[in-house]
C-alpha positions as CSV (number, residue, x, y, z in Angstrom):
1,M,1.2,43.3,111.9
2,H,1.7,46.9,112.9
3,T,0.4,49.3,110.3
4,P,2.9,52.1,109.6
5,T,1.2,55.7,110.1
6,P,2.7,59.1,108.7
7,G,4.3,59.7,112.1
8,D,6.4,56.6,112.0
9,I,8.2,57.9,108.9
10,P,11.1,59.6,109.7
11,R,11.7,63.1,107.9
12,P,14.9,63.9,106.3
13,H,17.4,66.4,108.1
14,P,16.9,69.8,106.4
15,M,20.6,70.5,105.7
16,A,21.1,66.9,104.4
17,R,21.9,66.7,100.7
18,P,20.7,64.1,98.3
19,T,23.2,61.6,96.6
20,V,23.7,61.6,92.9
21,N,21.4,58.5,92.3
22,D,18.5,59.1,94.1
23,S,15.0,59.6,92.6
24,R,14.0,63.7,92.4
25,R,10.4,62.5,93.0
26,G,10.5,59.2,95.1
27,G,13.3,60.1,97.1
28,R,13.8,56.5,98.3
29,P,17.3,54.9,98.7
30,G,18.9,52.4,96.4
31,A,20.3,52.9,92.9
32,R,17.6,50.4,90.8
33,G,15.3,49.5,93.2
34,G,14.6,52.9,94.7
35,A,11.2,53.8,95.7
36,R,9.0,55.2,93.0
37,N,5.7,56.8,93.8
38,G,5.9,55.8,97.3
39,R,6.2,52.1,96.9
40,P,9.3,49.9,97.8
41,G,11.1,48.7,94.7
42,P,12.7,45.1,94.5
43,G,16.1,44.8,95.6
44,T,16.3,47.7,98.2
45,G,16.4,45.3,101.0
46,A,13.3,47.1,102.6
47,R,10.4,44.7,103.9
48,P,6.7,46.0,103.9
49,G,6.3,47.6,107.5
50,Q,9.9,48.6,107.7
51,W,10.2,51.8,105.6
52,G,13.0,53.9,106.2
53,Q,14.9,51.3,108.1
54,H,17.7,49.3,106.9
55,R,20.1,46.9,108.3
56,Q,23.8,47.3,108.6
57,N,25.5,46.5,105.1
58,Q,22.2,46.8,103.2
59,G,20.6,49.5,101.1
60,G,23.7,49.4,98.6
61,G,21.8,47.6,96.0
62,A,21.0,43.8,95.1
63,N,24.5,42.7,94.6
64,S,26.0,44.8,97.4
65,G,27.4,43.1,100.3
66,R,29.6,46.2,101.4
67,P,28.4,49.0,103.5
68,G,25.5,50.7,101.9
69,G,25.0,54.2,101.1
70,T,21.6,55.7,101.7
71,R,20.4,59.1,100.3
72,F,21.3,61.0,103.3
73,G,24.3,59.0,104.8
74,G,24.7,55.3,105.3
75,G,26.8,53.0,106.8
76,N,26.1,51.8,110.5
77,S,23.8,54.3,111.6
78,G,21.0,53.5,109.5
79,G,19.4,55.7,106.7
80,F,18.6,58.8,108.8
81,Q,20.2,60.5,111.7
82,N,18.6,62.0,114.7
83,N,17.3,65.6,114.0
84,N,19.3,66.7,116.6
85,N,22.5,65.5,115.6
86,G,22.3,66.7,112.1
87,P,23.1,64.3,108.8
88,S,25.9,61.9,108.9
89,R,29.3,62.7,107.2
90,G,30.1,59.3,106.6
91,G,29.1,58.1,102.9
92,G,28.6,54.7,101.7
93,R,30.9,53.5,98.9
94,G,27.7,52.3,96.9
95,R,26.5,53.7,93.8
96,G,24.4,56.0,95.7
97,G,27.3,57.6,97.3
98,A,30.4,57.6,94.9
99,A,32.6,59.7,96.9
100,G,35.7,59.4,94.6
101,A,33.9,60.5,91.7
102,F,31.8,63.4,92.8
103,G,33.6,64.6,96.3
104,R,32.9,64.1,99.9
105,Q,29.3,63.3,100.7
106,G,27.9,65.7,102.9
107,G,30.9,67.4,103.8
108,K,32.7,70.6,102.9
109,S,33.9,71.3,99.3
110,S,37.4,70.8,99.2
111,K,37.7,74.3,97.2
112,A,36.6,75.8,100.2
113,R,39.2,74.7,102.3
114,K,42.4,76.5,102.7
115,N,45.9,75.5,103.4
116,R,48.0,76.7,106.0
117,L,50.1,79.0,103.7
118,A,47.0,80.7,102.5
119,K,45.7,81.5,106.0
120,R,49.0,82.4,107.0
121,H,49.4,84.8,104.1
122,E,45.8,86.2,105.2
123,Y,46.6,86.7,108.6
124,E,49.6,88.7,107.5
125,E,47.5,90.9,105.0
126,M,45.3,91.6,107.6
127,K,48.0,92.9,109.9
128,A,49.4,94.6,107.3
129,P,49.1,98.4,107.5
130,V,46.7,100.4,105.0
131,I,48.4,102.9,103.1
132,G,46.7,104.8,100.4
133,G,43.9,102.0,100.4
134,V,46.0,98.9,99.9
135,R,47.8,96.7,102.3
136,I,51.6,96.5,102.2
137,P,53.3,93.8,104.5
138,K,55.9,95.8,106.9
139,G,59.3,95.0,106.1
140,N,60.7,95.7,110.0
141,G,63.5,97.5,108.7
142,Q,65.0,94.8,106.4
143,T,67.6,96.0,104.1
144,I,67.1,95.1,100.2
145,K,69.5,96.0,97.6
146,L,68.3,97.3,94.0
147,R,70.3,98.2,91.2
148,Q,70.3,101.5,89.6
149,G,67.5,102.4,87.4
150,S,65.3,99.7,89.0
151,S,61.4,100.1,88.8
152,L,58.7,99.0,91.0
153,A,58.0,95.9,89.3
154,D,61.7,94.8,90.5
155,L,61.1,95.9,94.2
156,A,57.6,94.1,94.1
157,E,59.2,91.1,93.1
158,K,62.0,91.2,96.0
159,I,59.3,91.5,98.6
160,N,56.5,89.6,97.1
161,V,54.1,92.3,96.6
162,N,51.7,93.5,93.8
163,P,53.4,96.1,91.8
164,A,49.9,97.9,91.6
165,A,49.9,98.2,95.3
166,L,53.4,99.9,95.3
167,V,52.3,102.3,92.5
168,T,49.2,103.3,94.7
169,V,51.5,103.7,97.6
170,L,53.7,106.0,95.8
171,F,50.7,107.8,94.5
172,H,49.5,108.4,98.1
173,L,53.0,109.9,99.0
174,G,52.8,112.4,96.0
175,E,54.7,110.7,93.5
176,M,53.3,109.6,90.1
177,A,55.3,106.7,88.5
178,T,54.4,103.4,86.7
179,A,55.2,100.1,87.6
180,T,58.0,99.4,84.9
181,Q,59.3,103.0,85.1
182,S,62.7,103.7,86.5
183,L,63.2,105.3,89.6
184,D,65.9,107.2,91.4
185,E,67.5,106.5,94.8
186,A,65.7,109.2,96.5
187,T,62.0,108.1,95.4
188,F,63.0,104.6,96.7
189,Q,63.9,105.9,100.0
190,I,60.9,107.9,100.4
191,L,58.8,104.7,99.4
192,G,61.3,102.3,101.9
193,D,60.7,104.6,104.7
194,E,56.7,104.3,104.3
195,I,56.2,100.7,104.0
196,G,59.3,99.9,106.6
197,W,62.0,98.4,104.4
198,N,65.5,99.7,104.0
199,I,65.9,100.0,100.3
200,K,69.6,100.3,99.3
201,V,70.3,101.2,95.4
202,V,73.9,99.9,95.0
203,S,76.4,101.8,93.2
204,A,77.7,101.3,89.6
205,E,80.8,99.9,90.9
206,E,79.1,97.1,93.4
207,E,76.6,96.4,90.4
208,D,79.2,95.8,88.0
209,K,81.1,93.4,90.7
210,E,78.1,91.6,91.2
211,L,77.8,91.1,87.4
212,L,81.3,90.0,86.8
213,Q,81.0,87.4,89.9
214,Q,78.0,85.8,88.0
215,F,80.8,85.2,85.3
216,D,83.5,83.7,87.9
217,I,85.4,87.1,87.7
218,D,86.3,88.2,90.9
219,L,88.5,91.4,90.8
220,E,88.9,91.8,94.4
221,S,90.6,88.6,94.6
222,E,92.6,89.4,92.1
223,E,94.0,92.3,94.0
224,L,95.2,90.3,96.7
225,Q,98.4,88.8,94.7
226,E,101.2,87.2,96.3
227,D,104.6,89.2,96.8
228,E,106.5,86.8,94.7
229,D,104.2,87.2,91.8
230,L,104.7,91.2,91.8
231,K,107.4,92.9,89.7
232,P,108.2,96.4,89.3
233,R,106.3,98.4,86.8
234,P,106.7,102.0,85.3
235,P,105.1,104.9,87.0
236,V,101.9,106.6,85.3
237,V,102.4,110.4,85.3
238,T,99.8,112.7,84.6
239,V,100.8,116.2,83.5
240,M,98.2,118.9,84.8
241,G,98.1,122.5,85.1
242,H,96.5,125.9,83.5
243,V,95.5,126.4,79.8
244,D,98.7,127.6,78.2
245,H,101.3,126.7,81.0
246,G,103.4,124.6,78.8
247,K,101.8,121.1,79.5
248,T,102.0,119.9,75.9
249,R,105.2,121.7,75.1
250,L,106.8,119.8,77.9
251,L,105.5,116.3,76.7
252,D,106.7,117.5,73.3
253,T,110.0,118.2,74.5
254,I,110.5,115.0,76.4
255,R,109.1,113.0,73.2
256,Q,110.8,115.3,70.7
257,T,107.8,115.3,68.6
258,N,105.6,117.7,67.5
259,V,102.5,117.3,68.9
260,I,101.4,121.0,69.2
261,A,101.3,121.6,65.7
262,R,98.0,119.0,65.4
263,E,96.1,120.7,68.0
264,A,93.5,123.1,67.2
265,G,93.6,126.5,69.0
266,G,96.7,125.3,70.6
267,I,94.8,123.4,73.3
268,T,94.8,119.7,74.2
269,Q,91.3,118.5,73.2
270,R,92.1,114.8,74.3
271,I,93.9,112.6,76.7
272,G,97.3,111.3,75.2
273,A,99.2,108.6,76.5
274,Y,102.9,108.3,75.7
275,Q,105.6,106.1,77.2
276,V,109.3,107.2,77.1
277,T,112.7,105.7,78.4
278,V,114.7,107.7,80.9
279,D,118.6,107.0,81.7
280,M,118.9,107.1,85.5
281,D,122.2,106.0,86.8
282,G,123.0,104.1,84.1
283,E,119.8,102.3,84.2
284,E,117.1,102.6,81.5
285,R,113.4,103.1,83.3
286,K,110.3,104.0,81.5
287,I,107.7,106.5,82.4
288,T,104.3,106.6,81.4
289,F,102.6,110.1,80.6
290,L,99.2,111.1,80.5
291,D,98.4,114.3,78.7
292,T,95.3,115.9,80.2
293,P,93.6,119.0,78.7
294,G,94.0,122.1,81.1
295,H,90.8,123.8,79.8
296,E,88.0,124.3,82.3
297,A,85.6,122.5,80.0
298,F,87.5,119.2,80.6
299,T,87.1,119.0,84.3
300,A,85.7,115.5,83.8
301,M,88.5,114.1,81.7
302,R,91.2,115.8,84.1
303,A,89.6,114.0,86.8
304,R,89.9,110.7,85.3
305,G,93.7,111.4,84.4
306,A,94.1,111.9,88.3
307,E,92.6,108.5,89.0
308,L,94.6,106.7,86.8
309,T,97.9,108.1,87.6
310,D,100.4,107.3,90.2
311,I,102.2,110.8,90.1
312,A,101.1,114.1,89.0
313,I,103.2,116.9,87.4
314,L,101.8,120.0,88.2
315,I,103.0,122.6,85.7
316,V,102.8,126.4,86.8
317,A,104.1,129.3,84.8
318,A,106.7,131.5,86.3
319,D,105.4,134.6,85.0
320,D,101.7,134.0,85.6
321,G,101.6,132.0,88.6
322,V,98.6,129.9,90.3
323,M,95.5,130.4,88.1
324,P,91.9,128.9,88.7
325,Q,92.6,125.8,86.8
326,T,95.9,125.2,88.7
327,V,94.1,125.3,92.0
328,E,91.5,122.8,90.1
329,A,94.3,120.3,89.2
330,I,95.7,120.5,92.9
331,N,92.6,119.4,94.2
332,H,92.1,116.7,91.8
333,A,95.4,115.2,92.7
334,Q,95.0,115.5,96.3
335,S,91.6,113.8,96.3
336,A,92.8,111.1,94.3
337,H,95.9,111.0,97.0
338,V,98.3,111.3,94.3
339,P,101.9,112.8,95.0
340,I,102.8,116.0,93.3
341,V,105.8,117.2,91.5
342,V,106.0,120.8,90.8
343,A,107.4,121.9,87.4
344,V,107.8,125.9,87.5
345,N,108.1,126.5,83.8
346,K,109.1,129.5,81.4
347,I,111.8,130.6,83.8
348,D,113.3,131.9,80.4
349,V,110.6,134.6,80.2
350,E,110.8,138.0,81.2
351,G,109.1,138.8,84.6
352,A,109.4,135.3,85.8
353,N,109.5,134.9,89.5
354,P,109.7,131.2,90.7
355,D,109.8,132.1,94.3
356,K,106.4,133.7,93.9
357,V,105.0,130.6,92.6
358,R,106.7,128.4,95.4
359,G,104.7,131.1,98.0
360,Q,101.6,130.8,96.3
361,L,101.5,126.9,96.4
362,T,102.6,126.8,99.9
363,E,98.9,128.2,100.8
364,F,97.5,125.0,99.0
365,G,99.6,122.7,101.3
366,L,102.7,122.1,98.4
367,V,105.6,123.0,100.6
368,P,109.0,122.8,98.7
369,E,111.7,120.8,100.0
370,E,114.1,123.7,100.6
371,Y,111.3,125.3,102.6
372,G,111.2,122.0,104.9
373,G,108.4,120.5,103.1
374,N,108.2,117.2,101.2
375,T,107.2,118.3,97.3
376,M,109.6,118.7,94.8
377,F,109.9,121.7,92.7
378,V,112.1,121.8,89.7
379,D,112.4,125.3,87.6
380,I,112.2,124.3,84.1
381,S,111.9,125.8,80.6
382,A,110.1,123.2,78.4
383,K,110.5,125.5,75.2
384,Y,114.3,125.1,75.4
385,G,114.6,122.0,77.4
386,T,116.3,123.2,80.5
387,N,116.2,121.1,83.5
388,V,113.8,118.5,82.1
389,D,116.1,115.7,82.8
390,K,116.2,116.9,86.4
391,L,112.1,116.7,86.4
392,L,112.1,113.0,85.1
393,E,114.6,112.4,87.6
394,A,112.0,113.9,90.3
395,V,109.4,111.8,89.1
396,L,111.3,108.7,89.5
397,L,112.8,109.6,92.9
398,T,109.1,110.3,94.3
399,A,108.1,107.0,92.9
400,D,110.6,105.0,94.6
401,A,110.5,107.2,97.7
402,E,106.6,107.0,98.3
403,L,105.1,104.2,96.1
404,D,105.2,100.8,95.6
405,L,104.8,100.4,91.8
406,R,104.4,96.8,91.3
407,A,102.0,94.4,89.3
408,N,101.7,90.9,88.3
409,P,102.4,90.2,84.6
410,D,101.4,87.0,84.6
411,M,97.6,87.2,84.8
412,D,94.8,88.3,82.5
413,A,95.0,92.0,81.4
414,R,92.9,94.5,83.7
415,G,93.2,98.5,83.1
416,A,91.0,101.5,81.8
417,T,90.2,103.1,78.5
418,I,92.0,106.3,78.3
419,E,90.5,107.5,74.7
420,A,88.4,105.9,72.3
421,R,87.6,107.1,68.5
422,L,85.9,105.7,65.4
423,D,88.4,105.3,62.5
424,K,87.4,105.1,59.0
425,G,89.6,102.3,58.1
426,R,89.9,100.7,61.2
427,G,86.6,100.8,63.0
428,A,86.9,101.6,66.6
429,V,90.1,102.3,68.1
430,A,90.6,102.3,72.0
431,S,93.5,103.8,73.8
432,V,93.7,101.7,76.9
433,L,96.5,101.8,79.8
434,V,97.1,98.1,81.0
435,Q,97.1,98.4,84.8
436,S,97.9,94.5,85.8
437,G,98.5,91.2,83.8
438,T,99.5,91.1,80.0
439,L,97.3,92.2,77.2
440,H,97.9,90.0,74.1
441,I,96.6,89.7,70.6
442,G,93.8,87.6,70.1
443,D,92.3,88.2,73.9
444,S,88.7,88.5,74.3
445,I,88.1,92.0,76.0
446,V,85.4,93.9,77.3
447,A,85.3,97.7,78.2
448,G,82.4,99.1,79.4
449,T,79.6,98.2,76.9
450,S,81.9,97.4,74.3
451,Y,83.6,94.1,73.5
452,G,85.5,92.1,70.8
453,R,88.8,90.2,70.3
454,V,92.0,92.1,70.1
455,R,93.0,91.8,66.5
456,A,95.9,94.3,66.7
457,M,97.7,96.6,68.9
458,L,99.8,99.6,68.3
459,D,102.1,101.8,70.4
460,E,102.2,105.5,70.6
461,N,104.3,105.8,67.4
462,G,101.8,103.4,65.4
463,K,104.1,100.4,65.6
464,N,102.7,97.0,66.1
465,M,103.1,95.4,69.5
466,E,102.5,91.6,70.3
467,A,101.8,92.2,74.2
468,A,101.5,95.2,76.6
469,L,103.0,94.8,80.3
470,P,101.8,96.7,82.9
471,S,101.7,100.5,82.8
472,T,101.8,100.3,78.9
473,P,99.4,102.4,76.9
474,V,98.4,100.7,73.8
475,Q,95.8,101.3,71.1
476,V,93.5,98.3,70.5
477,L,91.8,97.5,67.3
478,G,88.9,94.9,67.3
479,L,86.0,96.5,69.4
480,T,82.6,96.4,68.2
481,S,81.8,99.6,69.3
482,V,83.5,102.8,70.7
483,P,83.6,102.7,74.4
484,T,83.5,105.6,76.8
485,A,86.6,107.3,78.0
486,G,87.5,106.1,81.5
487,D,85.7,102.6,81.1
488,L,87.5,99.9,83.0
489,F,88.6,96.8,80.5
490,L,89.2,93.4,81.6
491,V,89.9,90.1,79.5
492,A,87.1,87.6,79.4
493,P,87.3,83.8,79.2
494,D,85.7,83.7,75.8
495,D,83.7,86.0,73.2
496,R,80.8,84.4,74.5
497,T,81.5,85.6,77.9
498,A,82.6,89.2,76.8
499,R,79.3,89.7,74.8
500,Q,77.1,88.7,77.5
501,I,78.8,91.0,79.9
502,A,78.6,93.9,77.7
503,E,74.9,93.4,77.0
504,K,73.9,93.1,80.5
505,R,75.9,96.5,81.1
506,Q,74.1,97.9,78.3
507,A,70.8,97.1,79.9
508,T,71.8,98.5,83.0
509,E,73.2,101.6,81.7
510,R,69.9,102.2,79.7
511,A,67.8,101.7,83.0
512,A,69.9,104.2,85.0
513,Q,69.8,106.8,82.3
514,L,66.0,106.5,82.3
515,A,65.8,106.8,86.0
516,K,68.0,109.8,85.8
517,R,66.0,111.4,83.4
518,R,62.8,111.0,84.9
519,K,61.3,114.0,86.5
520,V,59.4,113.5,89.7
521,V,56.2,115.2,89.8
522,S,54.3,115.6,92.9
523,L,50.6,116.5,93.4
524,E,51.5,119.6,95.3
525,S,53.8,121.1,92.5
526,L,51.4,119.4,89.6
527,K,50.2,122.9,88.6
528,E,54.0,124.2,88.7
529,Q,55.0,121.3,86.6
530,F,52.5,121.8,84.1
531,A,53.7,125.8,83.8
532,K,57.0,124.3,83.6
533,S,56.1,122.1,80.5
534,E,55.9,125.5,78.5
535,I,59.9,125.5,79.0
536,D,61.6,125.8,75.6
537,M,64.4,123.1,75.2
538,L,67.2,123.2,72.7
539,N,67.7,119.7,71.5
540,I,71.1,118.8,70.4
541,V,72.7,115.9,68.7
542,I,76.5,115.7,69.8
543,K,78.9,114.0,67.4
544,G,82.9,114.0,67.8
545,D,86.0,112.3,66.9
546,S,86.5,110.9,70.3
547,S,84.5,109.9,73.1
548,G,86.3,111.9,75.6
549,S,86.0,115.0,73.6
550,V,81.8,114.1,73.2
551,E,81.7,113.6,76.8
552,A,83.7,117.1,77.8
553,L,81.6,118.9,75.3
554,E,78.3,117.6,76.5
555,D,79.4,118.2,80.2
556,S,80.3,121.7,79.3
557,L,76.9,122.2,77.4
558,M,74.8,121.2,80.4
559,K,76.3,123.5,82.7
560,I,75.2,126.6,80.7
561,E,72.7,128.4,82.7
562,V,70.7,131.2,80.9
563,S,67.3,131.4,82.5
564,D,64.6,129.1,84.0
565,E,62.7,129.8,80.6
566,V,65.2,127.8,78.3
567,G,67.0,124.6,78.7
568,I,69.5,122.0,76.9
569,Q,68.6,118.6,76.2
570,V,71.3,116.2,74.8
571,I,69.1,113.6,72.8
572,H,72.0,111.9,71.5
573,R,75.9,111.6,71.4
574,G,78.1,109.4,69.5
575,V,81.4,109.0,68.0
576,G,82.3,109.2,64.4
577,A,80.9,111.0,61.4
578,I,77.5,112.5,61.2
579,T,75.1,109.9,59.8
580,Q,71.6,109.7,58.2
581,N,70.2,108.2,61.5
582,D,71.4,111.4,63.3
583,V,69.8,113.9,60.8
584,N,66.6,111.8,60.7
585,L,66.6,112.2,64.9
586,A,67.4,115.8,64.7
587,S,64.5,116.2,62.1
588,V,62.1,114.6,64.2
589,D,63.0,116.2,67.6
590,K,63.8,119.5,65.8
591,A,67.5,119.1,67.0
592,V,70.6,120.9,66.1
593,I,73.4,118.6,65.3
594,I,77.0,119.7,66.6
595,G,80.0,118.1,64.8
596,F,83.2,118.4,66.8
597,N,86.0,117.6,64.4
598,V,83.8,115.5,62.1
599,R,81.8,116.0,59.1
600,P,79.2,114.3,57.0
601,N,79.1,112.9,53.8
602,R,77.7,114.5,50.6
603,Q,74.2,112.5,50.7
604,V,74.0,113.3,54.4
605,A,74.6,116.9,54.1
606,D,71.9,117.1,51.3
607,L,69.5,115.2,53.3
608,A,70.3,117.7,56.2
609,E,69.4,120.5,53.9
610,R,66.3,119.0,52.5
611,E,65.1,118.3,56.3
612,G,66.0,121.7,57.3
613,V,68.1,120.4,60.0
614,E,71.1,123.0,60.9
615,I,74.7,121.2,61.6
616,K,77.3,123.4,63.3
617,Y,80.9,122.3,62.9
618,Y,83.3,123.0,65.7
619,S,87.2,122.4,66.3
620,V,87.7,124.4,69.5
621,I,85.2,123.9,72.5
622,Y,85.1,127.6,73.2
623,K,83.3,128.5,70.0
624,A,80.9,125.6,70.6
625,I,79.8,126.8,74.1
626,E,79.7,130.5,73.1
627,D,77.4,129.7,70.3
628,I,75.1,127.4,72.2
629,E,74.9,130.2,74.9
630,A,73.8,132.6,72.3
631,S,71.1,130.5,70.8
632,L,69.9,129.9,74.2
633,K,69.5,133.6,74.8
634,G,67.8,134.0,71.4
635,M,65.1,131.3,72.7
636,L,64.1,133.5,75.8
637,K,60.8,134.6,75.3
638,P,60.9,138.6,74.4
639,E,60.2,140.8,77.6
640,F,58.3,144.2,77.2
641,E,58.7,147.4,79.0
642,E,55.8,150.1,79.2
643,V,57.3,153.4,77.5
644,T,55.4,156.5,77.7
645,T,55.0,158.3,74.4
646,S,52.9,161.5,75.1
647,H,50.8,163.6,77.1
648,S,47.6,165.6,76.0
649,E,45.7,168.1,78.1
650,I,41.9,168.0,77.3
651,R,40.7,171.6,77.0
652,E,37.6,171.1,75.2
653,I,34.9,168.6,74.8
654,F,33.0,168.1,71.5
655,R,29.7,165.8,71.5
656,S,28.6,164.1,68.6
657,S,25.7,161.9,68.1
658,K,27.6,159.4,65.9
659,F,31.0,159.4,67.7
660,G,30.4,160.2,71.2
661,N,32.5,162.6,73.0
662,I,35.5,164.0,71.3
663,A,38.3,165.7,73.5
664,G,39.9,168.9,72.0
665,V,43.6,168.6,73.5
666,M,47.0,170.2,73.3
667,V,49.9,167.9,73.1
668,L,52.1,168.7,75.7
669,D,55.1,166.3,74.8
670,G,56.0,163.4,72.8
671,E,54.0,162.4,69.7
672,V,50.2,161.2,69.7
673,K,49.5,158.3,67.2
674,R,46.5,156.8,66.3
675,G,45.8,153.2,67.4
676,T,48.2,153.5,70.5
677,K,47.1,152.6,74.2
678,A,46.0,155.3,76.1
679,R,45.1,156.1,80.0
680,I,43.2,158.9,81.6
681,L,45.0,160.9,84.2
682,R,42.7,163.0,86.5
683,D,44.3,164.9,89.2
684,G,47.4,163.0,88.7
685,V,45.6,159.4,89.3
686,A,45.1,157.1,86.5
687,T,41.1,156.1,86.3
688,V,41.0,154.1,83.3
689,N,44.4,152.4,81.9
690,D,43.0,150.1,78.9
691,L,41.7,152.5,76.2
692,E,42.7,153.0,72.7
693,I,43.0,156.0,70.5
694,S,40.6,155.1,67.7
695,S,40.5,158.2,65.8
696,L,42.8,161.4,65.5
697,R,42.0,164.5,63.8
698,R,43.7,167.8,63.0
699,F,40.5,170.2,62.2
700,K,38.7,168.1,59.4
701,D,41.2,165.7,58.5
702,D,42.1,162.5,59.9
703,V,45.9,162.2,60.7
704,K,48.2,159.4,62.0
705,S,50.1,161.5,64.4
706,V,50.2,164.7,66.1
707,S,53.5,166.3,67.5
708,E,54.0,168.2,70.5
709,G,52.6,172.0,70.6
710,Y,49.8,171.0,68.3
711,E,46.1,170.6,68.8
712,A,44.2,167.9,68.0
713,G,40.8,165.9,68.4
714,I,40.9,162.5,69.9
715,N,38.3,159.9,70.3
716,L,38.7,157.2,72.7
717,G,35.9,154.8,71.0
718,T,32.8,154.1,73.4
719,F,34.6,155.8,76.5
720,N,32.7,159.1,77.2
721,D,33.7,159.7,80.8
722,I,36.1,162.6,80.2
723,E,36.3,166.0,81.7
724,I,38.3,169.4,81.0
725,G,41.4,169.3,82.5
726,D,42.0,165.6,82.3
727,I,45.2,164.3,80.8
728,I,45.3,161.7,78.2
729,E,48.6,159.9,78.3
730,T,49.4,157.3,75.8
731,F,52.0,154.7,76.0
732,E,53.5,151.3,74.1
733,M,55.1,148.2,75.1
734,R,58.8,147.7,74.0
735,E,60.6,144.8,73.6
736,I,64.1,144.6,76.0
737,E,67.0,142.8,75.2
738,R,67.5,139.8,77.4
739,K,70.8,138.9,78.9
């Protein structure tokens, strides 16, 4: 028998790994019968003289007839592989190589393997450009839509990128923003150009359409009505013109009611909607009137009236002619593509010249029919009712000739909010204009961010109505909050849908406001922005009796420009009485409360007095604008100018060991005062500017001032560089009025 030598024993491959069941000391194959201390154990299947060599299907233990696993592999190739080929990847299924329990033997860990998606993602990241230290995948010009007020987190979700990476890119571009901060459209465009995406911020109208489509409400398809479903509707007429040209007087004459007596300052502070019946050729026809304010502060409200209207009546006073707000009204009507009927008012006033008005309006494209144009002109007197019936006929003729006024009354109502206010007994009251469909009592409606169920409907005279047909103005009761003037309203399928639409609109509006208020700060202008942080802001809380008045007042106040050093910030606005929450908010933010036709109750007024909150009450918008402008001027930091007070000539110099040099002077002009600023003029050149007269004497007496023509002794403190012939000029800084 051949005696084995150490050279006959095969050595394990250095890369091979042991199985779980092998012995740490002996290192022999087998579970129970493994070698111990270099001796073969029973049941291993190894005979003396054949160490390390195994037959096929052996080495798996005494009971094993299956392919055996060895310490470094097993199966068909024996216990050990050739050193040149490396260890075997195939492990046995014996107890020495339990692959199912402990993973694949001798192979790569499953955690180290990557699927195709991960490899592709890694490859794309390697190809992505590096911007600001982070890799952002290129969009290759793809278009992505974002709603107004979106944040970087919303964009990151759309393009599958970490929001922190977008924050870094934006910072690299010189813009600082957090991942959840609402951004404006300009910032998104800058970011999109850098990362290769075409970012489009959808408008509020498109966003609202998408929101309504989520609730199966498609406004575009509703506009496409069959001709047999459409029925004639009354025209909606807007009365526009300059202040005090007779707009409300005309409506007052038409309705035969005294509307002017209820208006503060003789001007219209809100939009009113009225419907009248006109007898034309024996047929009764209705006309809906919108009374828009004529003051320049109500530009936004007047523009809204032009959008709702079908025909515009432009009133021009015959004795006054075309005025700035007249031109503004023409521009609003023409931009809305609304036909215009001109009413030349006040023809009964001395000095009236209707022909002059016709000539002036020709310059703006309103050519009268008698001049060969297509604009109807009617000379009226709203005060005495002259030719008012002809004006109404002209409106109906224009509507029949130029417009196709039809609507489907058999569908859910759609329209716009004309005005809204908070009534003490009725709650939120909204004046709406039904544009299509029919509004019934009990309908679930949503107007902007307000919703509710129609509990009651009233006409302009306060009478109850059961249904409102197209082109009918009506007051609606039952909304949970006060909508904004100009908000579109629609009838929802149920109360739950109306509430969900309103809540989503509230969230969208809040995000859009945050984006609008965000101040963009770039790295280049960071120092400038820190300087601007010292700007004094006048915080204002606006409360009014109607949403239109509040909106117009805010719009007017934000246009006030006094200086770059002061500004206005409206921190809150609302409709209704001044409440305790308003006072608390004003107290925290050091704000002034403006009450427009509203008052607080006794408890709220006492709270405002205790907290030191100022409440200003107004009923005419002129006064509010003037007071706020004056307040802003008062907030301006004072400006100072240098004023020369005296000149004194040094004629003698007295030297003192205690006080230094003392100038003996003659006061040439003005008055020298102790403690004032001074400078030395030598040969007409100012040598030192920041001196101060520390002591002033007349002989041996200390005095406060010395007048012109007198001699005095002046000590300039530690400054001793004076010569005979020098002029001591004193000056002071005086505050000048800021304008």
